[in-house]
KOLDO-978232 format. One line per 5 residues: number of its first residue (from 1); their letters; for each residue x, y, z of N, C-alpha, C. Coordinates in pm, whole numbers, m for minus. Last residue first. Example, Ala and Ser with C-alpha at 12.3 -4.5 7.8 and 13.67 -1.06 7.14 Angstrom:
residues 2
2> sa> 1285,m225,708,1367,m106,714,1290,3,787  1319,m569,780,1230,m450,780,1320,m330,780
***
This chain:
residues 401
401> aasha> 2322,m2874,m2859,2390,m3005,m2861,2315,m3106,m2947  2125,m2693,m2865,2239,m2672,m2951,2316,m2805,m2964  1956,m2779,m2661,1903,m2780,m2801,2015,m2771,m2901  2120,m2755,m2435,2072,m2884,m2472,2031,m2885,m2621  2134,m2473,m2434,2262,m2552,m2459,2227,m2701,m2500
396> eatap> 1874,m2400,m2384,1944,m2348,m2512,2064,m2442,m2536  1835,m2500,m2120,1758,m2554,m2246,1825,m2517,m2378  2024,m2340,m1991,2052,m2484,m1994,1964,m2548,m2109  1909,m2086,m2028,2048,m2116,m2073,2067,m2265,m2083  1666,m2118,m1898,1665,m2091,m2041,1806,m2123,m2099
391> aaeke> 1763,m2177,m1619,1683,m2272,m1699,1681,m2239,m1845  1870,m1971,m1486,1963,m2064,m1554,1892,m2163,m1637  1666,m1829,m1378,1751,m1763,m1470,1841,m1867,m1551  1570,m2025,m1212,1483,m1974,m1311,1560,m1900,m1428  1778,m2044,m1032,1737,m2161,m1102,1651,m2113,m1233
386> kelsv> 1773,m1789,m911,1887,m1830,m997,1850,m1947,m1078  1530,m1813,m779,1539,m1722,m885,1665,m1742,m977  1589,m2007,m586,1482,m2037,m693,1496,m1933,m809  1784,m1863,m440,1822,m1991,m515,1725,m2020,m628  1624,m1664,m321,1733,m1625,m424,1783,m1747,m504
381> aaslw> 1450,m1821,m166,1397,m1724,m269,1503,m1697,m373  1636,m1953,1,1554,m2033,m89,1495,m1937,m198  1738,m1731,140,1832,m1827,66,1751,m1898,m37  1517,m1638,268,1586,m1543,171,1671,m1644,85  1452,m1850,439,1350,m1805,335,1429,m1724,227
376> dsapa> 1672,m1861,611,1651,m1974,521,1548,m1934,411  1659,m1612,725,1775,m1650,652,1745,m1762,563  1413,m1635,869,1424,m1533,757,1546,m1566,667  1480,m1848,1052,1384,m1871,947,1388,m1774,835  1698,m1687,1189,1719,m1816,1119,1616,m1851,1021
371> qiepe> 1552,m1457,1289,1664,m1446,1199,1690,m1573,1120  1361,m1494,1477,1315,m1477,1341,1430,m1490,1245  1491,m1469,1720,1432,m1607,1676,1385,m1608,1542  1555,m1198,1753,1663,m1292,1722,1606,m1436,1669  1361,m948,1586,1353,m1059,1686,1456,m1160,1652
366> vqghv> 1400,m616,1552,1439,m746,1492,1445,m844,1607  1117,m399,1572,1240,m454,1620,1268,m577,1551  862,m278,1534,978,m227,1463,1108,m282,1503  664,m407,1648,717,m299,1718,837,m236,1650  604,m616,1483,510,m513,1482,564,m387,1559
361> nlptv> 943,m696,1356,824,m730,1422,727,m605,1423  1126,m731,1052,1095,m654,1169,955,m697,1230  1400,m841,872,1274,m879,916,1248,m792,1046  1562,m687,591,1550,m689,739,1415,m726,785  1771,m699,339,1642,m760,371,1636,m765,532
356> svfgn> 1947,m505,103,1928,m551,242,1782,m593,269  2143,m557,m170,2006,m540,m128,1991,m590,18  2468,m418,m182,2373,m519,m158,2239,m480,m134  2661,m217,m187,2607,m256,m306,2506,m372,m303  2761,m119,50,2846,m217,m8,2775,m275,m145
351> elarl> 2557,44,144,2679,108,101,2763,21,24  2373,m166,224,2342,m69,109,2471,m4,53  2513,m267,434,2481,m352,326,2451,m274,191  2500,m50,608,2634,m102,567,2612,m186,442  2226,m35,658,2296,77,581,2427,25,526
346> dtded> 2163,m284,787,2112,m251,657,2189,m135,583  2441,m465,942,2328,m365,941,2287,m330,800  2672,m620,955,2540,m696,929,2416,m593,931  2886,m469,1021,2872,m517,885,2731,m582,854  2794,m177,1218,2825,m317,1197,2804,m363,1054
341> lgqhq> 2922,146,1193,2806,54,1173,2864,m82,1163  3097,365,1239,3091,263,1327,2976,162,1314  2892,644,1127,3018,573,1145,3006,466,1254  2736,851,906,2721,745,1005,2839,654,1005  2674,1198,861,2767,1086,847,2733,979,952
336> revfe> 2346,1302,778,2473,1312,859,2552,1184,836  2107,1512,615,2177,1392,624,2311,1406,705  1849,1681,791,1984,1696,721,2053,1559,731  1526,1805,780,1610,1679,813,1744,1696,727  1384,2081,945,1425,2014,832,1515,1907,872
331> arflk> 1138,2300,1072,1220,2186,1096,1255,2119,961  1120,2640,1152,1085,2535,1061,1183,2416,1081  962,2894,1366,1069,2796,1333,1019,2698,1221  913,3216,1503,868,3111,1404,987,3032,1366  804,3355,1814,908,3319,1721,858,3207,1619
326> kvver> 686,3604,2026,643,3486,1929,760,3477,1824  656,3716,2346,752,3696,2231,705,3586,2150  485,3952,2512,473,3824,2464,563,3815,2345  502,4128,2817,558,4115,2684,547,3973,2640  236,4285,2995,349,4186,2991,383,4166,2837
321> teqkg> 114,4548,3214,138,4484,3075,243,4372,3094  m142,4711,3372,m25,4614,3386,m11,4553,3250  m255,5047,3389,m251,4925,3314,m126,4843,3337  m379,5205,3676,m271,5189,3584,m281,5049,3511  m560,5229,3881,m602,5269,3753,m497,5258,3645
316> atavs> m511,5107,4110,m471,5252,4104,m509,5300,3956  m562,4840,4064,m657,4921,4141,m636,5065,4132  m481,4765,3718,m455,4768,3860,m559,4854,3931  m603,4567,3471,m597,4697,3525,m589,4696,3660  m403,4323,3278,m521,4353,3367,m499,4503,3403
311> eveva> m265,4298,3020,m290,4178,3113,m411,4211,3204  m238,4389,2699,m291,4430,2830,m325,4299,2910  70,4323,2520,m67,4306,2546,m109,4344,2679  313,4384,2272,266,4418,2411,117,4401,2420  547,4176,2103,415,4239,2104,380,4268,2249
306> krqgs> 859,4188,1951,788,4181,2078,656,4242,2066  975,4007,1667,930,4138,1727,847,4100,1853  1080,3818,1504,1084,3792,1650,1050,3907,1728  880,3846,1227,997,3780,1272,991,3754,1428  617,4032,1321,719,4030,1223,845,3974,1282
301> vrraa> 278,3965,1373,415,3973,1428,508,3970,1313  49,3950,1231,44,4037,1348,179,4046,1403  101,3776,1027,95,3916,992,94,4010,1106  104,3533,1153,227,3585,1111,221,3734,1069  m159,3504,1222,m77,3527,1336,61,3581,1286
296> aaasa> m257,3461,955,m293,3575,1028,m207,3610,1142  m138,3223,905,m105,3324,826,m139,3465,889  m278,3056,1096,m121,3071,1099,m84,3194,1024  m533,3072,1010,m502,3131,1136,m351,3153,1146  m514,2944,760,m544,3083,757,m508,3147,894
291> dkglq> m448,2685,842,m354,2753,771,m381,2905,769  m689,2625,979,m572,2636,1051,m465,2707,976  m865,2630,745,m887,2712,858,m757,2731,948  m755,2435,579,m758,2571,536,m774,2666,657  m523,2185,687,m658,2236,683,m664,2385,661
286> alqig> m260,2131,731,m308,2149,594,m441,2189,580  m165,2063,971,m189,2204,948,m229,2236,800  m144,1814,1151,m237,1840,1046,m267,1992,1026  168,1694,1220,77,1803,1252,m17,1821,1131  392,1521,1199,265,1466,1248,165,1569,1282
281> lsqhm> 595,1613,1060,594,1637,1203,468,1585,1270  525,1572,802,638,1494,854,650,1513,996  333,1757,759,286,1620,785,397,1542,836  500,1986,729,413,1976,849,366,1831,870  636,1904,492,709,1942,611,627,1921,736
276> gmfht> 434,1864,298,521,1759,333,591,1778,465  321,2129,283,245,2015,325,324,1902,368  548,2278,205,469,2316,333,388,2190,374  602,2183,m38,695,2155,75,631,2179,204  379,2273,m164,403,2131,m164,493,2093,m51
271> asspr> 413,2551,m170,306,2485,m93,318,2337,m74  719,2711,m134,642,2605,m205,533,2544,m122  820,2884,50,774,2934,m83,683,2837,m153  685,2813,377,784,2827,277,731,2862,144  506,3012,618,508,2906,526,619,2919,432
266> sasva> 529,3224,793,466,3110,835,476,2989,747  853,3391,799,717,3372,745,660,3241,789  1098,3386,903,1019,3518,927,885,3503,862  1261,3139,1106,1219,3194,993,1126,3311,1015  1523,2929,1229,1430,3046,1252,1395,3116,1124
261> qwsqa> 1531,2578,1196,1573,2711,1142,1468,2818,1179  1649,2281,1316,1545,2378,1336,1607,2513,1288  1711,1955,1202,1759,2085,1213,1641,2193,1215  1776,1631,1269,1660,1724,1263,1714,1873,1298  1971,1393,1087,1961,1498,1196,1843,1594,1163
256> psygs> 1826,1080,1004,1897,1200,977,1875,1298,1084  1892,775,1173,1796,877,1134,1874,1000,1103  1937,417,1215,1995,552,1175,1877,644,1133  1892,161,1278,1834,265,1360,1877,405,1333  1975,m56,1142,2073,25,1201,2020,129,1298
251> qktlk> 1851,m381,1148,1812,m241,1132,1921,m155,1212  2028,m639,993,1967,m592,1108,1937,m440,1084  1980,m864,694,2051,m757,779,1963,m730,908  2071,m1070,437,1986,m1056,551,2047,m970,654  2142,m954,106,2180,m980,248,2075,m969,345
246> fgkia> 2201,m1020,m233,2101,m996,m126,2165,m1028,16  2405,m855,m482,2337,m962,m424,2240,m921,m311  2503,m634,m612,2595,m750,m590,2537,m866,m540  2363,m430,m869,2353,m495,m738,2445,m623,m726  2364,m226,m1061,2483,m294,m1031,2482,m365,m894
241> spasp> 2116,m96,m1074,2158,m175,m1198,2289,m259,m1168  2094,50,m842,2025,m84,m853,2068,m163,m981  2258,237,m666,2296,200,m810,2228,63,m829  2179,253,m409,2155,366,m489,2189,347,m642  2017,m63,m302,2136,43,m309,2107,146,m419
236> vginl> 1717,m104,m135,1789,m126,m262,1895,m17,m272  1589,m280,136,1645,m164,89,1728,m194,m37  1297,m405,285,1388,m423,172,1453,m295,132  1160,m545,558,1209,m423,511,1325,m439,417  897,m754,608,1035,m750,543,1060,m602,505
231> lcgrl> 743,m825,923,734,m762,786,885,m760,733  619,m1096,1126,716,m1003,1087,690,m950,948  449,m1305,1179,481,m1214,1275,582,m1108,1246  591,m1562,957,480,m1510,1049,532,m1413,1149  684,m1633,632,729,m1578,766,612,m1522,839
226> ftgke> 469,m1865,462,546,m1735,466,580,m1709,616  317,m2084,417,450,m2102,479,526,m1977,489  86,m2098,275,74,m2089,414,202,m2106,494  82,m2087,0,108,m2221,68,84,m2221,216  54,m1828,m41,m48,m1914,m89,m38,m2051,m28
221> iddla> 296,m1736,66,165,m1693,129,57,m1788,89  469,m1841,m108,472,m1896,23,339,m1849,106  413,m1682,m339,406,m1831,m339,397,m1888,m206  460,m1421,m233,336,m1461,m279,307,m1612,m285  744,m1443,m193,651,m1416,m80,502,m1451,m113
216> anilp> 830,m1475,m459,853,m1575,m361,767,m1565,m237  750,m1228,m556,686,m1343,m606,705,m1469,m513  921,m1058,m406,772,m1043,m398,701,m1160,m446  1174,m1150,m483,1138,m1153,m344,985,m1148,m329  1163,m1082,m769,1177,m1220,m724,1144,m1242,m582
211> lcaqa> 1134,m787,m739,1030,m874,m797,1042,m1025,m755  1353,m631,m680,1262,m679,m573,1158,m788,m621  1454,m563,m929,1540,m634,m832,1461,m696,m722  1254,m424,m1043,1289,m557,m1104,1377,m632,m1005  1263,m199,m885,1138,m280,m884,1163,m419,m947
206> adkfd> 1510,m94,m948,1484,m134,m808,1364,m228,m800  1469,m23,m1212,1569,m130,m1178,1543,m184,m1041  1280,182,m1166,1245,59,m1246,1349,m55,m1224  1444,362,m1027,1322,303,m963,1275,177,m1041  1622,426,m1230,1666,365,m1110,1558,299,m1032
201> sdkte> 1470,563,m1417,1506,432,m1454,1576,359,m1330  1443,808,m1291,1328,721,m1297,1364,579,m1338  1743,863,m1093,1658,880,m1216,1538,786,m1210  1945,1041,m861,1850,936,m891,1758,964,m1000  2085,1277,m824,2151,1167,m905,2051,1060,m948
196> dkkwn> 1962,1458,m660,2008,1513,m795,2077,1405,m876  2054,1266,m384,1990,1388,m435,2052,1420,m564  1988,920,m385,2089,1022,m376,2044,1146,m449  1828,665,m208,1824,773,m302,1941,869,m277  1791,368,m188,1889,457,m117,1914,571,m206
191> lsiai> 1455,292,m192,1567,309,m272,1667,396,m208  1247,42,m22,1305,179,m44,1432,168,m127  962,m127,80,1075,m129,m15,1121,23,m28  811,m351,294,845,m212,269,970,m210,188  547,m589,312,679,m561,271,702,m411,256
186> spvgy> 331,m812,493,370,m678,441,519,m669,416  39,m1003,570,179,m998,547,219,m872,472  m204,m897,803,m175,m905,670,m25,m904,636  m290,m822,1061,m265,m973,1025,m235,m998,877  m314,m564,1125,m427,m632,1076,m411,m778,1043
181> vlaer> m36,m520,1176,m133,m516,1288,m274,m588,1249  57,m539,926,88,m641,1011,m4,m646,1136  m33,m284,824,m85,m406,765,m57,m517,862  129,m120,999,m25,m112,1010,m80,m242,937  378,m177,899,347,m218,1030,187,m214,1048
176> aaaia> 363,m38,656,376,m179,647,342,m239,786  351,223,752,241,172,673,249,16,670  604,240,883,467,258,962,351,199,890  778,236,673,773,123,772,639,127,847  712,487,574,694,366,487,692,241,573
171> sshfg> 763,673,766,633,654,737,605,529,650  1027,662,992,981,619,858,837,593,858  1154,747,1224,1046,832,1173,982,773,1034  1359,581,1279,1246,566,1357,1122,651,1303  1526,454,970,1507,538,1092,1380,519,1164
166> cnpgt> 1548,314,743,1630,270,846,1593,343,979  1483,307,454,1381,299,565,1449,234,686  1672,539,268,1666,414,336,1567,421,441  1511,718,m11,1589,713,115,1566,588,189  1183,685,m137,1326,737,m151,1388,753,m25
161> nigsi> 995,386,m182,1017,513,m121,1166,550,m155  774,210,m386,921,217,m357,952,359,m313  588,113,m80,710,157,m168,681,176,m310  464,m138,75,477,8,102,610,51,20  230,m394,22,365,m346,m10,377,m190,8
156> vlaps> 58,m662,141,56,m516,131,206,m483,118  m118,m953,18,8,m885,59,m3,m741,50  m377,m1042,m14,m269,m1132,27,m143,m1070,73  m615,m834,151,m537,m871,41,m437,m978,85  m899,m786,295,m787,m863,334,m710,m907,210
151> swpfl> m1134,m684,214,m1073,m620,325,m943,m690,371  m1292,m575,m93,m1228,m677,m9,m1169,m605,110  m1378,m373,m257,m1473,m478,m220,m1417,m585,m144  m1232,m67,m98,m1238,m173,m201,m1338,m281,m159  m1337,94,117,m1285,152,0,m1291,45,m116
146> rgsla> m1422,m57,338,m1506,51,301,m1461,107,156  m1246,m243,439,m1355,m294,360,m1449,m185,316  m1012,m165,576,m1137,m152,641,m1261,m225,570  m790,m154,424,m815,m275,496,m942,m276,576  m794,121,341,m794,11,243,m837,m126,299
141> lsvcd> m753,253,591,m881,266,513,m894,146,409  m489,152,659,m606,138,747,m740,147,674  m347,258,453,m353,116,473,m479,84,553  m388,537,478,m423,469,345,m434,320,369  m299,608,725,m449,620,692,m469,536,572
136> vptgs> m33,561,687,m100,471,779,m240,471,756  27,777,515,40,648,466,m29,546,551  m239,1027,574,m106,971,582,m98,837,530  m477,1179,341,m425,1141,477,m278,1096,468  m633,1189,121,m580,1306,172,m529,1281,324
131> iefak> m544,946,m135,m602,974,m4,m546,1102,46  m632,809,m448,m539,893,m374,m616,942,m247  m660,474,m568,m723,589,m500,m613,671,m433  m680,236,m836,m600,320,m750,m689,438,m700  m632,m67,m995,m736,21,m936,m671,104,m829
126> agtfd> m427,m125,m1285,m451,m126,m1138,m567,m36,m1104  m382,m94,m1554,m376,m234,m1502,m404,m233,m1360  m270,234,m1517,m279,122,m1615,m274,m11,m1553  m452,434,m1318,m330,361,m1323,m348,244,m1423  m626,719,m1232,m608,623,m1341,m468,563,m1337
121> vstat> m788,735,m921,m688,780,m1008,m661,671,m1116  m1051,860,m697,m991,750,m793,m898,812,m886  m999,978,m376,m1035,1008,m515,m970,907,m612  m1110,1028,m53,m1055,926,m143,m1099,952,m289  m1052,1243,217,m1107,1231,87,m1031,1117,4
116> iteri> m1142,1263,548,m1043,1213,458,m1110,1199,325  m1206,1496,810,m1263,1416,690,m1144,1390,591  m1103,1447,1141,m1083,1522,1010,m1136,1433,902  m1078,1277,1346,m1175,1375,1359,m1161,1480,1235  m734,1199,1283,m849,1179,1366,m944,1301,1360
111> tisyg> m486,1034,1105,m581,1150,1100,m700,1113,1181  m163,940,1231,m291,910,1173,m380,1035,1183  179,855,1224,83,967,1232,m52,923,1162  405,704,1257,277,639,1275,167,743,1283  611,902,1038,594,792,1136,456,734,1133
106> capkd> 670,1084,869,563,1120,951,532,1008,1047  869,1082,661,909,1090,792,795,1128,888  677,1239,394,800,1173,440,810,1189,597  455,1240,183,438,1234,331,559,1171,389  347,1406,m104,456,1333,m42,435,1350,111
101> sepac> m15,1351,m168,111,1426,m174,219,1356,m92  m214,1172,m129,m219,1259,m256,m101,1343,m269  m113,832,m45,m131,970,m11,m141,1062,m138  m274,547,m187,m157,619,m153,m191,764,m114  m354,237,m283,m414,340,m199,m293,423,m140
96> vhvdc> m408,8,m549,m329,119,m493,m412,215,m403  m386,m330,m656,m466,m215,m608,m383,m116,m529  m340,m580,m886,m276,m477,m807,m382,m360,m771  m332,m928,m877,m410,m812,m902,m368,m701,m820  m36,m1111,m994,m130,m1067,m885,m217,m958,m954
91> ragtv> 134,m1157,m1198,132,m1255,m1098,18,m1236,m994  198,m997,m1409,66,m1072,m1412,58,m1179,m1308  419,m833,m1478,439,m968,m1430,314,m1054,m1429  291,m586,m1522,351,m661,m1629,378,m806,m1604  206,m536,m1262,115,m554,m1358,161,m629,m1479
86> ladvl> 461,m510,m1138,373,m608,m1098,265,m636,m1199  581,m282,m1273,645,m420,m1271,545,m539,m1230  397,m83,m1237,423,m131,m1375,490,m275,m1371  413,m51,m958,282,m90,m1023,315,m150,m1155  686,29,m943,644,m96,m883,513,m137,m940
81> aalga> 677,274,m1093,769,168,m1126,728,32,m1075  499,427,m921,473,395,m1059,559,284,m1119  645,448,m686,513,375,m687,483,339,m827  864,600,m774,880,468,m715,764,387,m722  764,845,m861,816,757,m962,847,612,m907
76> srigg> 448,946,m722,589,923,m710,630,825,m815  171,1004,m694,240,1039,m829,390,1013,m822  99,947,m442,33,875,m556,114,886,m683  382,954,m221,264,1001,m280,227,924,m404  582,845,m65,620,955,m157,496,1007,m234
71> actll> 477,635,73,496,758,141,533,874,55  255,422,m79,387,480,m94,391,611,m21  91,100,m126,95,233,m82,235,296,m97  m80,m175,m274,43,m86,m278,6,39,m215  m196,m498,m232,m218,m366,m200,m90,m284,m192
66> vipra> m272,m783,m425,m165,m703,m366,m199,m554,m345  m446,m1072,m445,m452,m917,m451,m341,m864,m365  m396,m1351,m651,m386,m1288,m525,m394,m1143,m537  m645,m1458,m888,m497,m1422,m855,m503,m1351,m720  m902,m1547,m849,m819,m1607,m953,m670,m1580,m929
61> pagdg> m983,m1577,m500,m979,m1502,m626,m896,m1572,m727  m1178,m1848,m362,m1051,m1775,m365,m1047,m1694,m501  m1411,m2002,m360,m1395,m1906,m246,m1267,m1833,m258  m1457,m2161,m577,m1387,m2230,m463,m1361,m2125,m341  m1564,m1987,m764,m1652,m2080,m700,m1585,m2148,m583
56> spade> m1394,m1683,m704,m1428,m1774,m785,m1515,m1876,m706  m1478,m1347,m572,m1408,m1469,m568,m1465,m1576,m669  m1488,m1036,m740,m1558,m1138,m673,m1476,m1273,m681  m1397,m808,m868,m1305,m869,m778,m1375,m990,m702  m1613,m731,m1029,m1490,m775,m1098,m1399,m852,m999
51> pasae> m1928,m861,m913,m1823,m757,m923,m1698,m820,m980  m2183,m1019,m1105,m2077,m1031,m999,m1972,m924,m1027  m2345,m1017,m1327,m2376,m922,m1218,m2277,m920,m1107  m2251,m1227,m1482,m2244,m1086,m1539,m2270,m980,m1426  m2296,m1445,m1314,m2154,m1408,m1346,m2154,m1266,m1406
46> aegaa> m2568,m1444,m1300,m2507,m1420,m1178,m2359,m1372,m1212  m2636,m1500,m1572,m2673,m1377,m1517,m2595,m1341,m1385  m2519,m1758,m1593,m2466,m1652,m1670,m2503,m1506,m1621  m2683,m1894,m1408,m2541,m1886,m1374,m2473,m1768,m1463  m2931,m1876,m1546,m2917,m1810,m1416,m2765,m1790,m1374
41> aatsv> m2857,m2032,m1778,m2894,m1890,m1786,m2882,m1818,m1652  m2822,m2275,m1656,m2707,m2209,m1726,m2741,m2064,m1740  m3080,m2331,m1561,m2966,m2317,m1471,m2847,m2251,m1529  m3217,m2345,m1801,m3258,m2244,m1701,m3137,m2218,m1605  m3095,m2551,m1927,m3087,m2419,m1991,m3127,m2317,m1886
36> eaaap> m3169,m2758,m1748,m3030,m2719,m1765,m3005,m2594,m1831  m3440,m2763,m1784,m3389,m2723,m1641,m3239,m2683,m1661  m3465,m2854,m2042,m3506,m2711,m2008,m3449,m2670,m1872  m3357,m3112,m2012,m3284,m3016,m2090,m3323,m2871,m2061  m3560,m3219,m1846,m3417,m3208,m1795,m3342,m3104,m1879
31> rraal> m3796,m3194,m2023,m3787,m3131,m1898,m3634,m3117,m1845  m3816,m3359,m2249,m3757,m3228,m2265,m3735,m3153,m2130  m3948,m3596,m2176,m3810,m3604,m2219,m3745,m3468,m2223  m4208,m3492,m2120,m4119,m3540,m2016,m3978,m3556,m2046  m4281,m3421,m2387,m4263,m3322,m2279,m4178,m3363,m2167
26> vseln> m4306,m3691,m2500,m4212,m3590,m2550,m4179,m3470,m2446  m4502,m3796,m2337,m4369,m3859,m2341,m4268,m3756,m2390  m4726,m3637,m2399,m4671,m3645,m2262,m4527,m3702,m2255  m4756,m3700,m2663,m4718,m3563,m2630,m4659,m3560,m2485  m4843,m3964,m2645,m4722,m3931,m2719,m4669,m3798,m2674
21> svlas> m5086,m3939,m2512,m4975,m4016,m2453,m4845,m3986,m2516  m5234,m3803,m2709,m5209,m3739,m2579,m5085,m3813,m2509  m5237,m3991,m2911,m5173,m3866,m2937,m5142,m3794,m2801  m5410,m4186,m2781,m5276,m4226,m2832,m5185,m4096,m2848  m5649,m4054,m2741,m5570,m4090,m2631,m5422,m4125,m2676
16> plpnr> m5720,m3765,m2953,m5718,m3913,m2933,m5627,m3948,m2816  m5869,m3468,m2817,m5757,m3536,m2876,m5761,m3691,m2855  m6086,m3367,m2671,m6086,m3354,m2816,m5978,m3425,m2891  m6245,m3536,m2413,m6108,m3493,m2460,m6114,m3491,m2615  m6535,m3412,m2258,m6473,m3497,m2357,m6331,m3448,m2404
11> kpade> m6674,m3431,m1948,m6590,m3354,m2032,m6528,m3448,m2138  m7030,m3489,m1862,m6881,m3536,m1879,m6809,m3453,m1991  m7215,m3258,m1679,m7188,m3313,m1803,m7050,m3375,m1808  m7241,m3115,m1446,m7268,m3260,m1446,m7228,m3332,m1568  m7227,m2849,m1518,m7110,m2903,m1446,m7118,m3059,m1448
6> gstse> m7444,m2880,m1806,m7373,m2801,m1713,m7242,m2869,m1654  m7637,m3189,m1815,m7591,m3073,m1876,m7499,m2992,m1767  m7767,m3503,m1920,m7685,m3419,m1826,m7647,m3293,m1892  m8067,m3698,m1945,m7971,m3609,m2007,m7899,m3535,m1899  m8214,m4016,m1965,m8173,m3900,m1881,m8068,m3832,m1959
1> m> m8491,m4115,m2140,m8345,m4112,m2143,m8306,m3989,m2051
***
């Protein structure tokens, strides 16, 4: 009888064939369920590891992102009021990128070859950074994709700033224009501020007054029907709680008078005013080195005193001298009376108690061809808000009947 051993020996299955067949059937039935569990687990891990601002499965965020900046600075009452109104409304996700201090009337000033610092700031319901640059720097940095996990919000809002955004030096308008350059719809909002009379509650009223226009803009942006090629410059009168209505206006081009004062010191008493004043002239003198140099220069001269310096030595051995006169000046803006304004200008509307809405192109001009579409859009936005306000009253009347 032949015998086999080792690898040539036949392998015996220790389990009955019927039991093996039954186990194979059970395992085959469980494979789809196991695959589903594995897929669900993988999806859960992906959701947990995804950033908070990551888009949903259809490629769009759950709510549109709105970027806010403000020429008045990160701690301005106008910015705080606007953030609070948008967060409370829950219509959008709010992100803030604003200067660390007041930057009035610096126009389109940008910072080149200087390091800019971005520091996180606590804002209830919003992600915020304060920037050591100008309002235009803030918008440009935010839209670069370097600061936030996105580079294209649905809407950029510059405000709420103090004083009308009617002049050519407006840094609030410049920030909104920067967004328009990037192809992002933008709005600039200002409160026609009155010195020593404006209260924090006025900024809250101004934010509530502008909220219907912001929501209407977001609705049309999502539909792809919002005004193209222009930004909206919205001005709120100095008594926002007594607004008479909304008016489509033209830019008056008004600017306060620039007054130069002779001074005897290189910097004013307030360091904050020093920062705002020099930034308003587009000069980056906030750097410590330049500031120290200016202070040293001021110590060398007193007021308008003449200093004598050696120019050269003549052939006869006598020193030739020349007189160097150094004077110190400081620029300030002074409000001036504006007369002869047309009734359809922004300043006239503000004086009459109306919210002015001025469409501006990227060059800061009002294009005649945009007037009709902008008028239609404003009328539709205001009518929609009136319908929303009337709806609860109508429902209450029906229920009472």
